[in-house]
C-alpha positions in Angstrom: -1.9 -38.0 20.5 -3.2 -40.5 17.7 -7.1 -39.3 18.4 -5.3 -35.4 17.5 -3.4 -36.7 14.7 -6.3 -38.1 13.4 -8.4 -35.3 13.4 -5.9 -33.0 11.9 -5.8 -35.7 9.2 -9.4 -35.8 8.8 -9.2 -31.8 8.2 -6.7 -32.0 5.7 -8.8 -35.0 4.1 -11.9 -32.4 3.9 -9.8 -29.7 2.0 -8.3 -32.6 -0.4 -11.9 -33.8 -1.3 -13.0 -30.3 -2.0 -10.1 -29.3 -4.2 -10.7 -32.6 -6.2 -14.3 -31.9 -6.7 -13.6 -28.7 -7.7 -11.2 -30.0 -10.2 -13.5 -32.4 -11.4 -16.2 -30.0 -12.4 -13.4 -27.7 -14.1 -12.8 -30.6 -16.2 -15.9 -31.8 -17.5 -18.8 -29.9 -18.8 -21.2 -32.5 -18.1 -23.6 -32.1 -14.7 -22.9 -34.3 -12.2 -24.7 -35.9 -9.2 -23.5 -36.9 -6.0 -23.1 -40.5 -7.0 -21.4 -39.6 -10.2 -19.0 -37.5 -8.1 -18.3 -39.7 -5.5 -17.6 -42.8 -8.3 -15.4 -40.6 -9.9 -13.1 -40.0 -6.9 -13.4 -43.3 -5.8 -15.3 -42.5 -2.7 -18.2 -44.9 -2.8 -18.9 -46.3 0.8 -21.1 -44.7 3.0 -18.6 -42.2 5.0 -17.1 -40.9 1.4 -20.6 -40.3 -0.2 -21.8 -38.1 2.8 -18.5 -36.2 2.8 -19.0 -35.7 -0.9 -22.7 -34.4 -0.5 -21.7 -32.4 2.4 -19.0 -30.9 0.2 -21.0 -30.3 -3.0 -23.8 -28.2 -0.6 -20.6 -26.4 0.9 -19.7 -25.8 -3.0 -22.8 -24.4 -3.7 -23.1 -22.0 -0.7 -19.9 -20.6 -1.9 -20.9 -19.7 -5.3 -18.6 -22.2 -7.1 -21.3 -24.9 -8.0 -24.9 -24.3 -8.9 -27.8 -26.7 -8.9 -29.8 -28.1 -11.7 -32.1 -30.3 -12.7 -32.7 -33.7 -10.8 -29.8 -32.8 -8.3 -27.5 -32.2 -10.6 -24.3 -29.7 -10.1 -22.1 -27.5 -12.4 -19.8 -24.8 -12.3 -21.5 -21.5 -11.8 -21.8 -20.3 -15.5 -20.1 -17.1 -16.2 -16.4 -16.7 -17.1 -14.1 -19.2 -18.4 -15.5 -21.4 -15.5 -12.1 -21.9 -13.8 -12.2 -21.7 -10.0 -8.8 -21.6 -8.3 -7.9 -20.9 -5.0 -5.3 -18.9 -3.2 -4.4 -15.8 -0.8 -5.1 -12.4 -1.6 -2.3 -9.7 -2.1 -4.0 -6.5 -2.0 -2.6 -3.2 -4.0 -2.6 0.4 -2.4 -5.2 0.9 -5.2 -7.9 -1.6 -4.2 -7.1 -4.4 -6.6 -5.5 -7.6 -5.7 -3.2 -10.4 -6.6 -4.6 -14.1 -5.9 -1.2 -16.1 -4.9 -1.9 -19.8 -5.6 1.2 -21.3 -4.7 1.0 -23.7 -7.6 4.0 -22.3 -9.0 1.6 -20.7 -11.7 0.6 -17.0 -12.5 -0.9 -14.9 -9.6 -4.2 -14.4 -10.9 -4.7 -10.7 -11.0 -8.2 -9.3 -9.1 -9.5 -5.5 -10.3 -10.6 -3.1 -8.1 -14.6 -4.0 -7.8 -14.0 -7.5 -8.1 -12.7 -8.6 -4.8 -16.1 -8.9 -3.3 -15.8 -8.5 0.5 -12.4 -10.2 1.1 -9.4 -8.7 2.8 -5.6 -8.8 2.6 -4.3 -12.1 2.8 -7.5 -14.0 3.2 -7.7 -17.0 1.5 -10.5 -17.0 -1.4 -11.6 -19.4 -4.0 -11.9 -16.7 -7.4 -13.0 -17.2 -10.9 -11.0 -16.7 -13.6 -12.7 -14.9 -16.1 -10.6 -13.5 -19.1 -7.0 -13.3 -20.5 -5.6 -9.9 -21.2 -3.7 -9.4 -24.6 -0.1 -10.1 -22.6 -2.0 -13.6 -21.6 -2.1 -13.1 -18.0 -5.5 -14.0 -16.2 -7.7 -11.9 -14.4 -10.7 -12.9 -12.3 -13.0 -12.1 -9.3 -13.3 -13.2 -5.7 -16.3 -15.8 -5.4 -16.3 -16.9 -1.8 -13.9 -16.7 1.3 -12.3 -19.9 2.8 -10.6 -18.5 5.4 -10.2 -15.0 7.2 -6.6 -14.0 7.1 -7.3 -12.1 10.5 -10.4 -10.6 12.1 -8.6 -7.7 14.4 -7.3 -4.5 12.8 -5.9 -1.5 14.1 -6.4 2.3 13.3 -7.3 5.5 14.4 -10.9 6.5 15.1 -13.0 9.3 14.0 -16.0 9.5 16.1 -19.6 11.9 15.2 -22.7 11.8 16.9 -24.4 8.8 15.4 -21.2 6.8 13.7 -17.9 6.3 13.9 -14.9 5.0 11.4 -11.7 3.4 11.5 -9.0 4.4 9.4 -6.7 1.3 9.4 -2.9 1.4 9.7 -2.2 -0.6 6.5 -3.6 1.1 3.4 -4.5 -2.6 2.1 -7.6 -2.9 4.5 -10.6 -0.6 3.9 -12.0 2.1 6.8 -14.3 0.1 9.2 -17.9 1.2 10.0 -18.3 1.5 13.7 -21.9 1.6 14.7 -23.3 3.3 18.0 -22.5 1.9 21.0 -19.4 0.2 19.5 -16.8 2.7 20.3 -15.8 1.0 23.9 -13.9 4.0 25.6 -12.3 5.4 22.9 -11.9 9.2 21.9 -11.6 10.7 18.7 -8.2 10.6 17.5 -7.3 7.0 19.7 -5.4 4.2 17.9 -7.6 1.3 18.6 -7.9 -2.3 17.9 -11.4 -3.0 16.0 -12.9 -6.4 15.4 -14.8 -7.5 12.3 -18.2 -8.0 13.0 -20.2 -8.0 9.4 -18.9 -7.0 5.6 -21.4 -6.6 3.2 -20.7 -6.6 -0.5 -20.4 -3.0 -2.0 -20.1 -1.2 1.5 -17.7 -0.9 4.3 -17.0 -3.6 6.8 -18.5 -2.8 9.8 -16.6 -3.9 13.5 -16.7 -2.9 17.1 -13.7 -1.5 19.2 -12.1 -4.4 21.3 -9.0 -2.5 22.8 -8.0 1.0 22.4 -3.8 1.2 22.2 -3.2 4.8 23.1 -2.0 8.2 21.5 -1.0 7.7 18.0 3.0 8.1 17.6 3.3 7.1 21.1 6.1 4.4 21.1 4.1 2.0 23.0 1.1 2.6 21.6 3.0 2.2 18.2 4.6 -1.1 18.6 1.4 -2.7 20.4 0.0 -2.0 17.2 2.8 -3.8 15.4 1.6 -6.9 17.7 -2.0 -6.3 17.0 -1.5 -5.7 13.3 0.2 -9.1 13.2 -1.9 -10.7 15.6 1.0 -11.4 17.9 0.0 -13.1 21.1 0.5 -10.9 24.3 -0.1 -13.5 27.0 0.1 -17.0 27.4 -3.1 -19.1 28.2 -3.5 -19.5 31.8 -3.5 -23.3 31.8 -0.1 -23.3 29.6 0.8 -20.6 32.2 -0.1 -22.8 35.3 1.6 -26.1 33.5 5.2 -23.8 33.1 5.4 -22.8 36.6 5.4 -26.1 38.1 8.2 -27.4 35.9 11.6 -27.1 38.1 15.2 -27.8 36.5 15.7 -30.8 39.4 17.0 -33.7 37.8 16.2 -36.9 39.1 19.3 -39.3 39.5 17.1 -41.8 37.2 17.4 -39.2 34.5 21.1 -38.2 35.1 22.0 -41.5 35.0 20.3 -42.3 31.7 22.1 -39.6 29.8 25.3 -39.2 28.7 27.7 -37.3 31.0 29.3 -34.1 30.2 29.4 -32.2 33.3 33.3 -32.7 33.4 34.2 -31.9 29.8 34.8 -28.0 29.1 31.6 -26.5 28.1 30.1 -22.5 27.3 27.7 -20.8 25.4 28.6 -17.9 23.1 25.2 -15.7 22.6 24.5 -11.9 22.1 24.9 -9.7 24.8 21.4 -8.8 25.5 20.3 -12.7 25.0 18.1 -13.9 28.1 17.8 -17.7 26.5 20.7 -20.0 25.9 19.7 -22.8 24.0 23.0 -23.8 22.5 26.4 -24.9 24.1 29.6 -26.3 22.9 31.9 -29.0 24.5 35.4 -29.6 23.7 37.7 -31.8 24.7 41.6 -33.0 23.0 41.3 -36.6 22.0 44.3 -39.2 22.5 44.8 -39.7 19.0 45.1 -35.9 18.3 41.7 -35.5 17.1 39.4 -33.2 19.1 35.9 -34.0 20.0 33.5 -30.9 19.7 30.0 -31.4 21.0 27.1 -28.9 19.9 24.5 -29.8 23.2 21.2 -28.2 22.5 18.6 -27.4 25.4 16.4 -30.6 25.6 12.8 -29.0 25.8 11.2 -31.8 24.4 11.9 -33.5 28.1 9.8 -30.8 29.4 7.2 -29.7 26.7 5.1 -32.9 26.3 3.2 -33.3 23.1 -0.3 -32.1 23.5 0.1 -30.3 26.8 -1.3 -26.5 27.1 2.4 -25.5 26.6 2.8 -27.8 23.3 -0.8 -26.3 22.0 0.5 -22.9 22.7 3.8 -23.0 21.1 2.6 -25.1 18.0 0.4 -22.1 17.5 3.1 -19.8 17.6 5.7 -21.4 16.4 8.4 -18.9 16.9 9.5 -16.4 19.3 9.3 -12.7 17.6 12.1 -10.1 18.2 10.9 -6.6 18.3 13.4 -4.0 18.6 12.5 -3.5 22.3 10.9 -6.6 23.5 10.6 -10.1 22.9 7.3 -12.4 22.4 8.8 -15.7 23.3 7.2 -19.1 21.9 7.1 -20.7 25.4 6.2 -19.6 29.1 9.4 -17.5 30.9 9.6 -20.0 33.1 10.8 -22.4 30.5 12.8 -20.0 28.0 14.8 -18.3 30.5 15.4 -20.5 33.4 14.4 -24.1 33.6 15.3 -24.9 29.6 18.0 -22.3 29.5 21.8 -23.3 29.3 22.9 -20.8 31.9 26.2 -21.3 33.7 27.2 -23.6 36.9 23.6 -25.2 36.8 22.9 -29.1 35.4 21.0 -28.9 32.2 19.4 -31.6 30.2 20.2 -31.5 26.5 19.9 -33.2 23.0 23.4 -33.4 21.7 25.2 -34.2 18.4 29.0 -34.6 19.3 31.6 -34.8 16.4 34.7 -36.3 16.6 37.2 -34.4 13.9 40.7 -33.8 12.7 42.3 -31.1 12.5 41.6 -30.6 8.8 38.0 -30.5 9.7 37.2 -33.9 8.4 34.4 -35.9 10.4 35.6 -39.0 11.4 32.3 -39.9 13.7 29.5 -38.5 14.9 27.3 -39.4 18.1 23.5 -38.3 18.6 21.5 -38.6 22.0 20.5 -37.4 25.3 23.1 -35.4 27.7 23.5 -33.8 30.8 25.9 -30.7 30.7 27.0 -28.1 32.9 28.2 -24.8 31.3 31.2 -23.2 32.7 31.4 -19.9 31.2 28.7 -17.7 29.1 30.6 -15.8 26.7 29.2 -13.1 24.9 30.0 -12.9 20.6 32.6 -9.8 21.8 34.2 -11.2 24.6 35.1 -14.6 22.0 36.0 -12.0 19.2 38.6 -10.1 21.5 40.2 -13.7 22.2 40.5 -14.7 18.7 41.8 -11.1 18.1 44.4 -10.9 21.1 45.1 -14.7 21.2 44.8 -14.7 25.3 42.2 -15.1 27.7 40.2 -17.7 29.1 39.9 -21.0 26.7 42.2 -19.0 24.1 43.4 -22.0 22.8 40.2 -24.0 22.4 38.8 -21.2 20.8 41.2 -20.6 18.1 41.1 -24.4 17.6 37.3 -24.0 17.0 38.1 -20.9 14.8 40.0 -22.8 12.6 37.7 -25.9 12.3 35.1 -23.4 11.3 36.6 -21.6 8.7 37.9 -24.9 6.8 34.2 -26.1 7.0 33.2 -22.8 5.7 35.6 -22.5 3.1 34.7 -26.2 2.1 31.1 -25.4 2.2 31.7 -22.1 -0.3 33.8 -24.4 -2.4 31.0 -26.5 -2.7 28.6 -23.7 -4.0 27.0 -22.4 -0.6 26.3 -18.5 -0.3 28.9 -16.4 1.6 26.9 -13.3 2.0 26.9 -11.8 5.4 24.0 -9.7 6.1 24.1 -6.6 7.7 21.9 -6.2 10.5 20.2 -3.0 11.7 20.5 -2.7 15.6 20.1 0.2 18.3 21.4 1.9 21.5 18.3 2.2 23.6 17.9 4.0 26.8 16.6 2.6 29.8 13.0 2.8 28.8 13.6 1.4 25.5 13.8 4.3 23.3 16.4 4.8 20.6 19.3 6.9 21.0 21.1 5.5 17.8 21.5 3.2 15.0 24.4 0.7 14.0 24.7 -1.9 11.6 25.9 -5.6 13.3 28.6 -7.0 11.2 29.0 -11.0 11.1 32.4 -11.6 12.9 34.5 -14.8 13.6 32.9 -15.4 16.7 29.4 -15.2 15.5 30.3 -17.6 12.3 32.1 -20.1 14.9 28.8 -20.7 16.5 26.9 -20.7 12.9 29.2 -23.1 11.5 29.0 -26.0 14.1 25.0 -25.1 14.1 25.1 -25.9 10.4 27.0 -28.7 10.8 24.8 -30.1 13.6 21.6 -29.2 11.7 22.9 -30.8 8.5 24.2 -34.2 10.3 20.8 -34.6 11.8 18.9 -34.2 8.4 21.2 -36.6 6.7 20.2 -39.1 9.8 16.8 -39.2 7.6 17.6 -38.4 3.8 19.9 -41.7 3.8 16.7 -43.7 4.5 14.5 -42.0 2.0 12.8 -44.8 -0.2 13.8 -47.5 2.0 11.3 -49.3 4.7 13.1 -47.0 7.5 12.6 -44.1 5.8 9.9 -41.7 7.8 8.6 -38.0 7.1 10.6 -35.4 8.3 10.4 -31.5 8.8 13.5 -30.3 6.0 14.3 -26.8 6.0 14.5 -26.2 2.0 15.8 -23.3 -0.1 15.0 -23.4 -3.9 17.0 -22.2 -6.9 16.5 -18.2 -7.5 14.4 -17.9 -10.7 16.1 -16.6 -13.7 14.3 -13.2 -14.0 15.2 -12.3 -10.5 19.0 -12.9 -11.1 18.8 -11.1 -14.2 17.2 -7.8 -12.5 20.0 -8.4 -9.5 22.7 -9.0 -12.6 21.8 -5.1 -14.1 21.2 -3.8 -10.4 25.2 -4.4 -10.0 26.3 -3.4 -13.0 25.1 -0.1 -12.2 27.6 -0.1 -9.4 30.5 -0.7 -11.9 30.8 -4.8 -11.0 30.4 -7.3 -13.4 27.9 -10.5 -12.3 27.6 -12.4 -15.5 26.0 -16.0 -14.7 24.8 -18.6 -17.5 22.2 -21.0 -15.1 21.0 -20.4 -11.3 23.7 -22.9 -10.2 26.6 -20.7 -11.2 24.4 -17.6 -8.6 26.5 -18.5 -5.9 29.7 -18.7 -6.9 28.9 -15.3 -9.0 27.7 -13.7 -5.4 30.7 -15.0 -3.4 33.0 -13.2 -6.0 31.1 -9.9 -6.0 31.3 -10.3 -1.8 35.1 -10.2 -2.1 34.7 -6.9 -4.0 32.1 -5.0 -1.8 33.4 -5.7 1.5 33.6 -2.6 3.3 32.3 -0.5 0.6 29.3 2.5 0.9 27.0 0.2 -1.3 27.8 -3.2 0.4 24.6 -2.9 2.6 22.7 -2.2 -0.4 23.9 -4.8 -2.9 23.8 -7.2 0.2 20.0 -6.4 0.8 19.2 -6.5 -2.9 21.2 -10.1 -3.0 18.9 -11.4 -0.3 15.8 -10.2 -2.1 17.1 -12.2 -4.9 16.9 -15.3 -3.3 13.8 -17.7 -3.0 12.5 -17.9 0.4 13.7 -21.1 2.6 11.0 -22.7 4.3 9.7 -25.9 6.2 8.6 -29.0 4.3 8.3 -32.9 4.2 9.7 -33.3 0.5 13.2 -32.4 0.6 14.7 -30.3 -2.6 17.5 -29.4 -0.6 19.2 -26.0 0.4 20.4 -23.8 -2.4 21.9 -21.2 -0.2 23.8 -23.3 2.0 24.9 -26.1 -0.7 23.3 -29.0 1.1 21.0 -32.0 0.1 19.5 -32.5 3.7 19.2 -29.4 6.2 16.8 -29.1 9.1 16.8 -26.6 12.0 17.4 -28.5 15.2 19.3 -26.1 17.2 16.9 -23.7 18.8 14.2 -25.5 20.4 13.6 -22.7 22.6 12.3 -20.4 20.4 11.5 -22.4 17.0 8.7 -25.2 17.4 10.2 -27.1 14.0 13.5 -27.7 16.2 11.6 -28.9 18.7 9.2 -31.6 16.6 12.9 -32.2 15.0 13.7 -33.5 18.4 10.9 -35.6 19.2 11.6 -37.3 15.6 15.0 -37.6 16.2 14.2 -39.4 19.5 12.0 -41.9 18.1 14.3 -42.7 15.6 17.0 -43.6 17.8 14.5 -45.6 20.1 12.8 -46.7 16.8 9.2 -45.6 17.7 6.3 -44.6 15.7 6.2 -41.2 13.4 3.6 -38.9 13.0 1.7 -39.1 9.7 3.0 -36.8 6.6 0.2 -34.8 6.5 0.3 -33.7 10.0 4.2 -32.8 9.8 3.2 -31.1 6.7 0.6 -29.1 8.6 3.0 -28.2 11.1 5.5 -27.3 8.5 3.1 -24.9 6.9 2.0 -23.1 10.1 5.6 -22.5 10.9 6.7 -21.2 7.6 3.4 -19.0 8.0 4.5 -17.4 11.7 7.9 -17.0 10.6 7.0 -14.9 7.9 4.6 -13.1 10.1 7.2 -12.6 12.7 9.8 -11.4 9.9 7.6 -8.4 8.8 6.6 -7.9 12.4 10.6 -7.2 13.5 11.0 -5.4 10.0 8.4 -2.8 10.9 9.5 -2.4 14.5 12.6 -1.5 12.7 11.3 0.8 10.9 9.2 2.7 13.5 12.5 3.3 15.4 14.8 4.6 12.2 11.3 7.4 11.3 11.0 8.0 15.3 15.4 8.8 15.4 14.6 11.1 12.4 11.4 12.6 13.8 13.2 15.5 15.2 15.6 16.1 12.0 13.3 17.4 9.4 14.9 20.2 7.4 18.4 18.1 7.8 21.1 17.0 5.0 21.7 13.7 4.6 24.1 11.6 2.6 22.5 8.9 0.8 22.7 6.1 -2.1 19.8 5.3 -4.7 18.4 2.2 -3.5 15.3 1.7 -5.8 13.7 3.4 -8.7 9.8 3.3 -9.6 7.3 4.9 -11.9 6.2 7.3 -8.5 10.1 8.2 -7.3 13.4 7.4 -6.5 14.3 5.2 -2.9 17.1 6.5 -1.1 19.0 5.0 1.6 20.1 7.4 4.2 24.1 6.4 5.2 23.7 7.6 8.7 20.5 6.0 9.7 20.7 2.7 7.3 16.6 3.5 6.2 15.4 4.4 3.2 13.0 7.5 1.9 11.2 8.2 -0.9 12.0 11.2 -3.3 8.8 12.0 -5.0 9.4 12.4 -8.8 7.4 15.8 -8.8 9.4 17.2 -6.1 12.4 17.1 -8.3 12.2 20.9 -9.9 14.6 21.9 -12.3 13.2 19.4 -14.7 10.2 17.3 -15.5 11.6 13.7 -14.5 10.0 10.6 -15.7 10.7 7.0 -15.0 12.4 5.0 -17.9 11.8 1.4 -17.9 14.4 0.7 -20.6 17.6 1.5 -19.1 16.1 1.6 -15.1 16.6 4.9 -14.2 14.8 8.4 -13.5 15.2 10.9 -16.6 15.3 14.6 -17.1 13.0 15.3 -20.4 15.0 18.7 -21.1 18.2 18.3 -19.8 18.7 14.7 -20.1 20.4 14.5 -16.7 19.8 10.6 -15.2 19.8 8.9 -11.9 20.6 5.0 -11.5 20.5 2.6 -8.7 23.5 3.2 -7.2 23.7 6.8 -7.4 25.2 8.6 -4.3 23.1 11.7 -3.7 22.5 14.4 -1.3 18.9 14.7 0.2 17.2 17.1 2.8 14.4 15.4 5.1 11.1 16.8 4.1 8.9 14.3 6.4 9.0 11.5 8.9 5.5 10.1 9.3 6.0 7.7 12.6 2.3 6.7 11.8 2.8 5.1 8.6 6.8 4.5 9.3 7.6 6.7 6.1 10.0 8.9 5.2 10.2 11.5 2.4 13.1 13.6 1.1 13.9 16.0 -1.3 17.2 16.1 -3.4 19.9 18.5 -3.2 
């Protein structure tokens, strides 16, 4: 482990030196040689000077520095001389925004100034000027790292050449030279790999895989998988490692753990779940209190650091749940069998066990390794029925757990936690995995019961490390943090809900959670509940993983982590290892390595979310494909310069009404009133208006829906 950690630290150190040198030259106009740079950076030893020299050469090669007389370097001339590094977010018209992640303004890169960079690439850019509004614009000077090298699209083949039009409009068309089209035919959806990208020309590539006929479900879902660079198969070495792991538990291992096999234990999961990574144990204590154990699959017992399985899991970082399939973080033998807490089988766990009184006050807690035997696999629907009817298997125990969960939840909301329940779009699929209908899955008491105890376990583990902050026992740790919402987003949300007739006034970001919880009481069960909930989620900042604990705004927790899903989330697996080392007082990862894990996990989580959303959008469009010309009811969910977005109530998806398609007047976007207004008749459409629409197009390739207002 130590060797791997050192290599990772060295890579991060090189990046740090590169950034420090760029900052140094940005600050000083005086030309500097390698000795002067080394001295200013405090790197005057031989290894340090060699690294500085190597970095200077690379910066010259990347077009950031230039060499002048006597081996001295300076920032390349032109513009304001300020070089920034960030990730490119392209627009559909060819320009891009450089997202630096430094809490500053994004730098606009105009069309023609993006060089040979793609959407998602990490690049260096020179700030050229500020416009009249003070916004920075610039141009790309070098590629630091490609976001991806493989792309999906439809191929068109001529006699002497071919082109691939990418599915994502933010990527350019690819030129495919003769002999590089593979076994594809015109009209096929293919995967193309980048081979060359001369500045000012189309990128060149080669076809590496034919996905099939555009529009076919298998083709389109596989296209999403390749679009987001999701792995379809595990490396052979990782598969072989996983295959030889068995659920057999030695007597020595059993005796080293706290035994819960005779304690009432069960799992509660979705009806279609295949892996069960959490279980609850329950028993009444002689003093009148109850003991509740949150038992989590002990994946770290089987997935050893540095193993082939671990390296692949670290790379994937998360399981991805597309509508018709799951791309697992771990091989199936582990995720669905050895680690899964199936009923009637002995399983190894890492647990947090709580003693609580009937007021849900925590009396005592214990953390450590356990062995369990689940007595029952409940679905959420099973438990909901038992809670509703007050009878059934373990009805008394489930009722007590539900009561404790509700009390914990009420206290959390009183402290400022956001109580919005997200409505999840789900599909009824036929035996071949094709969508038959769509519905919204709402959170019920059975879901919340499990969620509240998982939150308690996650918080409790994080607090173990949070309380040592600043002490000699302090160690780097993976926190799940959630920043306060930005003021401008809160203002936008306030204007949005006011259009529905709901008051929403806040004086500072800390008040937002209380205002949202009050709003929730007013919209529950209303037609606009889904739209307002979705907008509320977009108003919030995104949660992410980091070693720098700033707390979790949405949960109102000072310390929070992810501990409860190591089968499907890599951060949880690492947290298990960190907690075990803490309990055994062993060595820890270095902070640089943990932060690198955090950044990768946050990035992979975001990628997985977008892939999941795209698979949902595909299924929604597919359901509507044969309904062109039909009328639907909907709510105006968004307004822009080019049209109105309407959520079709029945199918829970958005379509676009283009302004030019509304023919009874000339309509324009009124930014002041955030409405679409008719110039003659003065008719206005606002967000939240109920409208009747006709479906005019369901483009399954672009996953887009066009509507016309009646």
